[in-house]
C-alpha positions as CSV (number, residue, x, y, z in Angstrom):
1,M,-46.4,51.7,-30.4
2,R,-48.6,48.7,-30.8
3,Y,-45.6,46.6,-32.0
4,A,-43.4,47.8,-29.1
5,G,-46.2,46.9,-26.6
6,Q,-46.5,43.4,-28.0
7,S,-42.8,42.9,-27.8
8,S,-42.7,44.1,-24.2
9,L,-45.6,41.8,-23.3
10,K,-43.8,38.9,-24.9
11,R,-40.6,39.7,-23.0
12,L,-42.5,40.0,-19.8
13,C,-44.2,36.6,-20.4
14,S,-40.9,35.0,-21.2
15,A,-39.4,36.4,-18.1
16,V,-42.2,35.1,-15.9
17,I,-42.0,31.7,-17.5
18,L,-38.2,31.6,-17.0
19,A,-38.6,32.7,-13.4
20,L,-41.1,29.9,-12.8
21,L,-38.9,27.3,-14.4
22,L,-35.9,28.5,-12.3
23,G,-38.0,28.5,-9.2
24,C,-39.2,25.0,-9.9
25,N,-35.6,23.8,-10.5
26,A,-34.3,25.6,-7.4
27,A,-37.1,24.0,-5.3
28,A,-36.2,20.6,-6.8
29,N,-32.5,21.1,-6.1
30,L,-33.3,22.2,-2.5
31,D,-35.5,19.1,-2.1
32,A,-32.6,16.9,-3.4
33,V,-30.2,18.5,-1.0
34,S,-32.6,18.0,1.9
35,R,-33.1,14.4,1.1
36,E,-29.3,13.8,0.9
37,K,-28.7,15.5,4.2
38,S,-31.4,13.4,5.9
39,K,-29.6,10.2,5.0
40,A,-27.6,8.3,7.6
41,V,-24.6,7.9,5.2
42,L,-23.7,10.9,2.9
43,R,-21.6,10.9,-0.3
44,S,-19.4,13.5,1.4
45,D,-18.5,11.1,4.3
46,Q,-14.9,10.0,4.6
47,F,-14.9,6.9,6.7
48,Q,-11.6,6.0,8.4
49,A,-12.3,3.1,10.6
50,A,-15.0,0.5,11.6
51,A,-15.4,-2.0,14.3
52,S,-18.0,-4.5,15.5
53,S,-19.3,-6.0,18.8
54,Q,-21.8,-8.8,19.2
55,K,-24.7,-6.4,18.9
56,M,-23.4,-3.3,17.0
57,L,-21.5,-2.3,13.8
58,V,-20.0,1.1,13.9
59,A,-18.0,3.3,11.5
60,V,-16.3,6.7,12.1
61,G,-14.7,9.4,10.0
62,S,-13.8,12.9,9.3
63,G,-15.8,15.7,10.9
64,G,-16.6,13.5,13.9
65,V,-19.1,11.4,12.0
66,V,-20.4,8.2,13.7
67,V,-22.8,5.8,12.1
68,A,-24.1,2.7,13.8
69,S,-26.2,-0.4,12.8
70,D,-27.8,-3.0,15.0
71,D,-28.9,-5.2,12.1
72,G,-25.6,-6.1,10.4
73,G,-25.4,-3.0,8.2
74,K,-28.9,-3.0,6.7
75,R,-29.9,0.3,8.4
76,W,-27.7,2.9,9.9
77,T,-28.2,5.7,12.4
78,R,-26.1,8.9,12.3
79,T,-24.6,11.1,14.9
80,A,-21.6,13.4,15.2
81,V,-19.4,14.2,18.2
82,G,-18.9,17.9,18.7
83,G,-16.2,20.5,18.1
84,N,-13.2,20.3,15.9
85,T,-13.0,16.6,15.5
86,S,-11.5,14.1,13.1
87,L,-12.0,10.4,14.0
88,I,-9.2,8.3,12.6
89,A,-9.4,4.9,14.5
90,L,-12.0,2.8,16.3
91,T,-12.0,-0.2,18.5
92,A,-14.5,-2.4,20.3
93,C,-13.7,-3.4,23.9
94,P,-14.5,-6.7,25.6
95,D,-17.4,-5.1,27.5
96,G,-19.2,-4.2,24.2
97,S,-18.3,-0.5,24.4
98,F,-16.5,1.4,21.6
99,V,-13.6,3.9,21.7
100,A,-12.8,6.2,18.8
101,L,-9.5,8.1,18.4
102,D,-9.6,11.8,17.6
103,F,-6.7,13.2,15.7
104,Y,-6.9,16.2,18.0
105,R,-5.7,14.4,21.1
106,K,-9.0,12.9,22.4
107,V,-10.7,9.6,22.7
108,W,-14.5,9.3,22.5
109,V,-16.0,6.6,24.5
110,S,-19.5,5.1,24.1
111,D,-21.6,2.4,25.6
112,G,-22.6,-0.7,23.8
113,A,-25.4,1.1,21.9
114,A,-22.9,3.6,20.3
115,K,-25.5,6.4,20.7
116,V,-23.9,8.7,23.4
117,W,-20.2,9.5,23.1
118,K,-18.1,11.1,25.8
119,G,-14.8,12.9,24.9
120,R,-11.7,12.6,27.1
121,E,-8.4,14.4,26.5
122,I,-5.2,12.5,25.9
123,K,-2.6,14.2,28.0
124,T,0.4,14.1,25.7
125,D,2.4,16.3,23.3
126,A,2.5,13.4,20.8
127,R,0.1,13.1,17.9
128,P,-2.0,10.0,18.3
129,L,-2.2,7.7,15.3
130,A,-3.4,4.2,16.2
131,L,-5.7,2.6,18.7
132,T,-6.8,-0.7,20.2
133,C,-8.5,-2.2,23.2
134,D,-6.9,-5.3,24.8
135,A,-8.5,-8.3,26.4
136,R,-8.5,-6.6,29.8
137,G,-10.4,-3.6,28.4
138,R,-7.4,-1.3,28.5
139,I,-7.0,1.4,25.7
140,W,-3.7,1.5,23.9
141,I,-2.6,4.4,21.6
142,T,0.5,4.8,19.6
143,G,1.7,8.0,17.9
144,S,4.5,10.4,17.0
145,N,7.9,10.5,18.8
146,T,7.6,6.7,19.3
147,T,5.0,7.3,22.0
148,I,2.9,4.5,23.6
149,L,0.0,5.4,25.9
150,T,-2.4,3.2,27.8
151,S,-5.4,3.8,30.0
152,A,-7.1,1.4,32.3
153,D,-10.1,3.7,33.1
154,K,-11.5,4.5,29.6
155,G,-9.3,7.6,29.1
156,A,-9.7,9.3,32.5
157,S,-6.0,8.9,33.1
158,W,-3.0,7.9,30.9
159,K,0.4,6.2,31.3
160,E,2.9,7.3,28.7
161,T,6.2,5.8,27.5
162,S,8.4,6.5,24.6
163,L,11.4,5.0,22.8
164,G,12.8,8.5,22.5
165,Q,13.0,8.5,18.7
166,D,11.7,10.9,16.2
167,A,9.4,8.4,14.5
168,M,5.8,7.6,14.2
169,L,4.2,4.4,15.5
170,N,1.3,3.7,13.1
171,T,-0.3,0.4,14.2
172,V,-0.9,-1.5,17.4
173,Q,-2.6,-4.9,17.9
174,F,-3.0,-7.6,20.5
175,V,-3.5,-11.2,19.4
176,D,-4.2,-12.5,23.0
177,P,-4.0,-11.1,26.5
178,E,-0.2,-11.2,26.6
179,H,1.1,-10.8,23.1
180,G,1.0,-7.6,21.0
181,F,2.7,-5.9,18.1
182,I,3.4,-2.3,17.1
183,T,4.8,-1.2,13.7
184,G,6.2,2.2,12.8
185,E,8.1,4.6,10.6
186,F,11.5,3.4,9.4
187,G,10.4,-0.2,9.7
188,L,10.2,-0.1,13.5
189,F,8.7,-3.2,15.0
190,L,8.0,-3.8,18.7
191,T,6.6,-6.8,20.5
192,T,5.3,-7.5,24.0
193,S,4.8,-10.9,25.7
194,D,3.7,-9.6,29.1
195,G,0.5,-7.7,28.2
196,G,2.3,-4.4,27.3
197,D,4.3,-4.0,30.5
198,H,7.4,-4.0,28.3
199,W,7.7,-3.4,24.6
200,V,10.8,-4.8,23.0
201,P,12.3,-3.5,19.7
202,G,12.7,-6.3,17.1
203,N,14.3,-6.6,13.7
204,P,13.2,-3.7,11.4
205,I,10.7,-4.7,8.7
206,A,12.7,-2.9,6.0
207,K,14.9,0.2,5.7
208,D,12.9,3.4,5.4
209,F,9.6,1.4,5.4
210,Y,6.5,3.4,6.3
211,P,3.5,1.2,7.4
212,Y,-0.2,2.0,6.8
213,A,-1.7,-1.1,8.2
214,A,-0.8,-4.3,10.0
215,L,-2.6,-7.6,10.6
216,F,-1.4,-10.4,12.8
217,A,-3.4,-13.7,12.7
218,D,-1.5,-15.2,15.6
219,R,1.7,-14.8,17.6
220,Q,3.9,-15.8,14.6
221,T,2.0,-14.8,11.4
222,G,1.5,-11.3,10.3
223,W,1.4,-8.9,7.3
224,V,2.2,-5.2,7.1
225,S,1.3,-2.9,4.2
226,G,2.9,0.4,3.5
227,L,4.2,3.1,1.2
228,G,4.7,2.3,-2.5
229,G,2.4,-0.7,-2.3
230,A,4.9,-2.7,-0.3
231,I,3.5,-5.7,1.7
232,F,5.7,-7.7,4.0
233,H,5.0,-11.0,5.7
234,T,6.4,-12.8,8.7
235,K,6.1,-16.4,9.9
236,D,8.3,-16.1,13.0
237,S,6.9,-13.2,15.1
238,G,8.9,-10.6,13.1
239,K,12.3,-12.1,13.4
240,S,12.4,-12.1,9.6
241,W,10.3,-10.4,6.9
242,T,9.6,-11.3,3.3
243,R,8.2,-8.9,0.7
244,Q,5.3,-10.4,-1.2
245,A,4.5,-9.6,-4.8
246,N,2.0,-6.8,-5.5
247,K,1.9,-6.3,-9.2
248,I,-0.6,-3.5,-8.9
249,G,1.9,-1.5,-6.9
250,A,-0.8,0.7,-5.3
251,P,-0.8,1.7,-1.6
252,M,-3.0,-0.5,0.6
253,Y,-4.5,1.3,3.6
254,G,-6.2,-1.6,5.3
255,L,-5.8,-5.4,6.0
256,V,-8.5,-7.8,7.0
257,R,-8.9,-11.5,7.6
258,H,-12.2,-12.8,6.2
259,G,-13.5,-16.3,5.5
260,G,-10.0,-17.8,6.0
261,E,-8.5,-15.4,3.5
262,I,-6.4,-12.2,3.8
263,Y,-7.5,-9.1,1.9
264,A,-5.9,-5.7,1.4
265,L,-7.8,-2.4,0.7
266,G,-6.5,0.8,-0.8
267,V,-6.3,3.6,-3.3
268,N,-8.9,3.9,-6.1
269,G,-11.2,1.4,-4.3
270,L,-8.8,-1.5,-4.9
271,V,-9.2,-4.8,-3.1
272,L,-6.4,-7.4,-3.3
273,K,-6.5,-11.0,-2.2
274,L,-3.5,-13.0,-1.0
275,Q,-3.0,-16.2,-3.1
276,R,0.0,-18.1,-2.1
277,D,2.6,-15.4,-1.8
278,E,1.1,-12.9,-4.3
279,W,-1.5,-10.2,-4.0
280,I,-4.0,-10.2,-6.9
281,P,-7.1,-8.0,-7.7
282,A,-10.4,-9.1,-6.2
283,Q,-13.0,-6.4,-6.7
284,Y,-16.1,-6.3,-4.5
285,G,-18.7,-3.6,-4.1
286,K,-19.0,-0.2,-5.8
287,P,-16.2,2.1,-6.9
288,A,-14.7,4.5,-4.3
289,P,-11.7,7.0,-4.3
290,Y,-10.1,4.9,-1.6
291,L,-10.9,2.1,0.8
292,R,-9.7,2.4,4.3
293,T,-11.0,-0.4,6.5
294,A,-13.0,-3.6,6.5
295,V,-14.8,-5.7,9.2
296,S,-15.5,-9.4,8.7
297,L,-19.1,-10.1,9.8
298,N,-19.4,-13.8,9.1
299,Q,-18.0,-16.4,6.7
300,K,-19.4,-14.6,3.6
301,D,-20.3,-10.9,4.5
302,V,-17.7,-8.2,5.0
303,L,-18.2,-4.4,5.7
304,I,-16.0,-2.2,3.5
305,A,-15.6,1.5,4.3
306,G,-13.8,4.4,2.8
307,G,-14.1,7.7,0.9
308,A,-17.1,9.3,-0.8
309,G,-19.6,7.7,1.6
310,M,-18.4,4.2,0.9
311,L,-20.0,2.0,3.6
312,E,-21.3,-1.3,2.2
313,V,-21.8,-4.9,3.3
314,V,-20.7,-7.1,0.4
315,S,-20.6,-10.9,0.0
316,T,-17.4,-12.5,-1.0
317,A,-19.4,-15.6,-1.9
318,T,-20.6,-13.9,-5.1
319,P,-17.9,-11.3,-5.9
320,A,-18.7,-8.6,-8.4
321,A,-15.6,-9.6,-10.3
322,A,-13.7,-12.8,-9.9
323,A,-10.1,-12.6,-8.7
324,Q,-7.7,-12.6,-11.6
325,N,-4.1,-12.1,-12.4
């Protein structure tokens, strides 16, 4: 009996110690979770777009997440617009306000401080895909069924047109008050020279080409990246297109002009830099499952955003890895 009692006591003590250890670990784990949730940028964030004004830097993503910085990305504040929301695009308007595009047929409009966001429905059957704000402060949206929408009153009312084709229009950009470009599925390419009053179909970029991103530096010069790692270049406003070499062959989801150079961002956290007519690796920042967008802040600093909470201002003056073939 004495032996059995000693064994029971030992087992009891072991159980108590184990419970205390588990309790300590659980408390530590809960503390770590709480600390993570209190951060402005979380590892679970999937950023899809970013934009800047003279005062603010803003990024948006899945789940309606909005983060903003008034000091060039050193510190961020976090908010989230309500409901079933997925923010897929963002633009800054000339008055300093921001507009975010919700995949679920809404735009979210904020003031220059990017703290309060007001949701407004997009009256359309099309699925919205791309967004910009022109020099006159009008919102432009493109989407499925070759739909083009515009609003002159920050989303309170919309004017809708369509080419009547079963194709998606994936990008829209204005380079000045009168000239703009749209790219879409099956290599569709549209231009305007009258501020968007008329959109004129141009020569297709390439047969069956599906664009992810487009960047026009001026009226003549532009790049479009798309499916299969293809990147096309035009020097004549889209009258002709040339495919540029991308030996990596990986999809590039974003294009940015920074410090006089052109960069592409994409899958597996890849960054490519255009040298002559070839795209070569140029790694900056920390690894990420994908990079979606970038914003040039000055001659050396650029904001890079993407999956797994990737939101980092990096300097291209001292790259983490020098560009190489």
